[in-house]
N, C-alpha and C positions, 0 to 999 in steps of 0.2 A: 827223183828219189824214189829209189826201189827198197822199199823197208820189208822185205821177205825174200831173203836170199840164203843160199845153204853151200856148205861143201863138207866133206867129211874128214875126221882125224886120221892121223897116219898109220895108226894101227887098227883101222876098221875091219869089222868083220862082215860088213853089210855089202853085199855084192848084187843086190837085186836092180840097182840103176843101172848097173854096166849091162846086166842081162836084158834090161829093157831097151837100152841103146841099140844092143845087137839085134834084139827082135823087131825093132821099128826099121833097122837097115835092111835085115831080110825081107821084110814085108814089102819093101819098096816105098814107103809112104814119103821117105826122104832118102833120096838116093846118094847124098854126101856121106850118110853114115856108113855105107859100103864102100868108102874110099879108102879107109884103113881101119884097123883093129881097135875097137873100144877097149879101154883098160881102167883100172881103178884110178890111175894118175890124174885121168880126165876130171876127177870129182874131188882133188885135193886142192891145197891151199895155193899153190902156185898157178895153178890154171885157173882158179878163182880170180886171181887178180887181172889175170889176162882176159879173160871173157867179160868180167864186168866192167872194166875201165879202160881197155884197148879195143876190145870188140864189140863195144856197146856205146851208147851216148850218155849212159848212167853216169851221174856226176857224184851221188852220195848213195851208200847203200846201209843195209843193216843185216848183220851175220845172226842168223836164228840156228835153232836146233831142235832135236826131239829127244825125249828122255825115253827110258827103257827099264823095266824091273829087272834087266840084267846091267849092270853098271857099264860093262865094257862096250855095249851097244848103244850108248848115248851117239848121237851122229857128232856131236862136240861137248865137252863138259863146258859149265859156265866159265872156269878158269881158262880154257881153250879160246873160248870166244872172245873173252877179255884180251888175253895175249895176242890173238890175230888182230884185234883193233888197234892195239898200241903199235903193232908191227907195221901195219899198213899206213897208219896216220904219220908215224915217225919216219917211214919211208917217202911218203907223199909230201910231207911239211906242211899237212893241213889235215882238216877234219873230214876226211872221205868216207869213215866207216864208222857204225854205230853198232851196240851189241845188245842182244836179250840176256836177261837171266831166266832160265826155266825154273818153274816152280810145280812140284808134285805133291798137291795135297792127298794126305792119307797114307803116304808112304812113311816108314818108320823115320823119325827124327827130320821130318820134312821142314818144320818151322826153324831149326837150327840151321839146316842147309840154304833155307832161304835167307837167313841172316847172312850168312857167309857169302851167298851171291850178291845180295844188297851192297856187302861191302867193296865189291868189285866196280861199283857205280855204274850200273847198267842203264841205258837210255830208257828202257822199258822191260816188261816181264812179259814170258810167254808160258801158256799152259795147255794140256791136253786132256779133256774132260773123258776121253775113253781111257785113259791112263797111257798104257803101253800100246802105242800105235805101230810099231815094228814088229812085235809079237803078240798080236791080238790073241792068240789062243792062251797065252800065259798071262794076260793083263790083270791083275790083282787089285787095282786101285783106281777103279773109275771113280768120278766125283761130278758134282754139280756147281755150277757158277753160284745159284743162289742158295748154296748150304751154308747156313748161319752159323753151324757148329764147327765146320772144316774151313771151306774156302774164305769165310769172311775174316778168319784170324790172320789168314795171309794178306787179305787186302788191308788190313790196319797197319801190318809192317810196311806195306809197300807206301802207302800215302805218309806214314812218319818219314820214311826215306826219301820222299820227294818224287816217287814215280806217279806218272799221270795216266800212262798207257798200259793196259793190260791186253795183249794180243792172245787170240784163244783160236786153236784149230778146231774147227767144225765141218761137218758134212764128208764128202768123200765116202760116202758110205752107201752105195747102191744097193738094191735088193738081194743080189747076188751075195756080198758081203755079209749082209744082215742075216742070210741063212746059215752063214758059217758061225757068226758070232752075235747069236741073238740077246744073250746077255749085255751085250754093250749098246744095243740100238737105242735105249733111253738117255744114253749120253751123248750121242752124236748129233742131235738136231739142236734147235735153238731154244727148245721150250724153257730154259733155265735164264737166258738171257735178259729178259726184260724185267724180271724183278731184281736181279742184282744190279742192273743199271740205274733202277729207281732207288735202290738202297744205297748205291755208292756214287752219288752225282761228281764226287770228287775226281772219280777216275773215268779214263775213255775205254770203252770194250770195243777193240777192234777185232772184228771176227773174220780170221783167215778163211780165205776161198769162198768167202760170203756164204758159207754154209751150204754150197752147192753140193747136192748128194749124188749126183750120177757120175763123177769122175770113177773111172775103172770099169764103167758100165757102156753101154752103147748109147751115145748122144741123141742118137734118133728116138730113144725111148722119152727123153726130156722133150723132143721137139714135139712128138705126139701128145705127151701129157699136156705141154703149153697150148696146143691147136685146140685140145677138148677142153681144158678149163681155164686157160688164160693165167696159169700158174706154173711154177717149176719148184719141186721140192728141193731143197729147203729155203731157198733164196728168197722166195716170195713171203715166207714166214717171218724171215729176218726183216724184210722190207716193210713189214706190217708194224714192227714193234714200236716205234715212235709215236704212232697214232694209238695203239693200244695202250701203252704204259705212259704216255706223255712225257717222254725222255728225249734228250737231243745229245747223248753221250754214247750212242751205237753206232759204229762204223763199220763199211764192208770193204774188205781188201780182195782185191780181184784174183791173186794167186792162180791157183789151177783151173777155176773155172774159165778163166780166159785162155790159158794156154791149150787146155783139151777141148774148146769148143771153135776156136777162131778159125781152123781149118777143117777140122773135121765136120762142123755143122755151124756154120756162120749165123744163120739164124736163131738157133740157140744162144750165141754170143751176144747177139742183138738185143733178143728179149731179155736175157741176164742184165744187161746194162740199162736198159730202159726200165726194168722193173726197181733194180736198186736206186736209180736216180730220182725215179717219181716217188718211192717210200721213204728213202734216207735223206735224200737230197743231194744236189751234185758236190756239195761241200763237204759229204760224208763217205765219199768213194775215195778208197786209198789205192795208189799203185803199187804193186808187189808182184814179181814174176816166179818165185819159187825156182829160180835158177841156182844152181847149175843143174838141176833135174830135167830141165828143159832145153838145156843148151844155152849158149849165150843169148841174152835177153833182147838182142836188137830186132830179132822177127817179131817178137811180141810188141815193141815201141813201134815198129813200122806199121804192124797190124793194126793198133789202134788209132794211129796218125789216119789210117785210111778208112777205118770203120765208120759206117753209117746205119742207123736204124731205117729199115725200109719204110717208105710214107705210108703204105698201107698198114704196117705195124705201129706207126705213129698214131694214124687216125683211129684205128680200132681200139688201141689200148690207152690212148690219151698220152704217149710218150713224147718228150721233146728230143728234137734231133740233136746229135752229138757234135755236128759243125766241124769247121775246119780243124786241121791239125794243130794250128797255133790260137785258136779261139778260146773262150772262157771256159768252156766244159771241159776239154782235153787238158787243157792247161791246169786246172784245178786238180783233175785227177792224176796227171803226171807229176805234179810236183807241190803245188801250193797246199794241198790239203795235209800231207804229209809234213810240209815246212812247219805249218800251224801247230800240227800235234807235238812236233819235237822241237819247237821254240828256234826256228831257223829264218834267219832274215834273207830271203831268196837273192836279192841283189847284193848284199854284202858277201853273202856266201859265194856267188859267181864270181866276184872281184877275187877272192881269196883263191879260189880252185884254179881259176885261169893262170896264175902265176906260180901253181906248185909243180912237183917234179912228175907227177902223173900226167898233167897237161902237156908237160914239154915230151914225155916219152910217147903220147898218141900222136902229137904232131909228127914225131920223127916216124914212129910206126907206120902212119898213113902214108906219109912221103915216101916210104921204101915200097909202096904197094903191096899191103897184106892182102890176105885173103881171109877176112874175119870168119870165124867159124860159127856162123849163125844157124846152126845146126837145131832142128826141132825134135825133141824127144817126147812123145806123148801117145795119146791114143791113134790107135791104127785102125782105120776102117776103108773096106769093108773086111779085110782078112782076118778079124778077130781081135778080142780085147786083150790088153796086157794085164798082167797081176799087178795091181797099183797097190799092194797091202803096206808098203812103207812110204807112201806119199806123206808130205811134210807140209 
């Protein structure tokens, strides 16, 4: 269950992800990227279906989006997400796709817009506390999760509508980005998570990217920070919240922290996973790949299957081993935790999905000998960092 995925609307003006793919190809980090020209079509609906369900082992996904103060620059509107969910599930003949409702505290008319979004019956809601992540330079409506006068009004509506999961974009705000947008710094970390979680035990707060700060910067900075202090900003702060606030409704989604460290700096990836499991608990780590931004998710799936925390790191910091690919830790992260959050019975779901149209298509696809596009688009080292302003 990959509950953090994206594609772009047909009339999108956002080209940054295409340029990022081109930059990665030119840098040589993944040679497959230079095999053909990258286009905006690689980031749209049809390729989403292919990358998620034919080129990877993903069985169920959640379509997400990102808001903007410029309406045209939402990745997808709430209506478009719900429409895509219906199209895919109707085509598959099963429940393959879930979707978010994006909420935007502080924007004019945001509560009425939330009512309209909740009427679409989303499986969860998602917000960006820094406001407009795509155009940080014009972001006018940052907000805090623990704002009783603003955000709490939205939570009331969510609880009434039966929503249990609130997904929140946090992190991805390295020092270089902070210098550009210092006014947003106080909204990017997790200082507002603990009190909101304590005040709203009816909700689960799923922190996207586990608040990892250094995406868009050099992961060697994160490694040096960890070697010096035993902590990684702001993921360690997130992991501290259950003990500090006495809560059990805070979760960490791996998102870009996994995608951008697995290859570039695997020791950072191991440290992040160890930190999250030790602090939040293995039953509170959720699988999400942020695909399609980082290509088909299969490379990340295979990466976690292989990943282990070095024994030296385990002994020094008290981290538990991740174990085998089909062991209890990785099984929980890959699917069981998301299944519990979204009220899915894994055995029943697998029986349903095995006989749907997508399963038949994939069997035919693999029999034909495809070349899955397991391309990785992300941080390039050591040839320089990519501008990740629009990471979601």
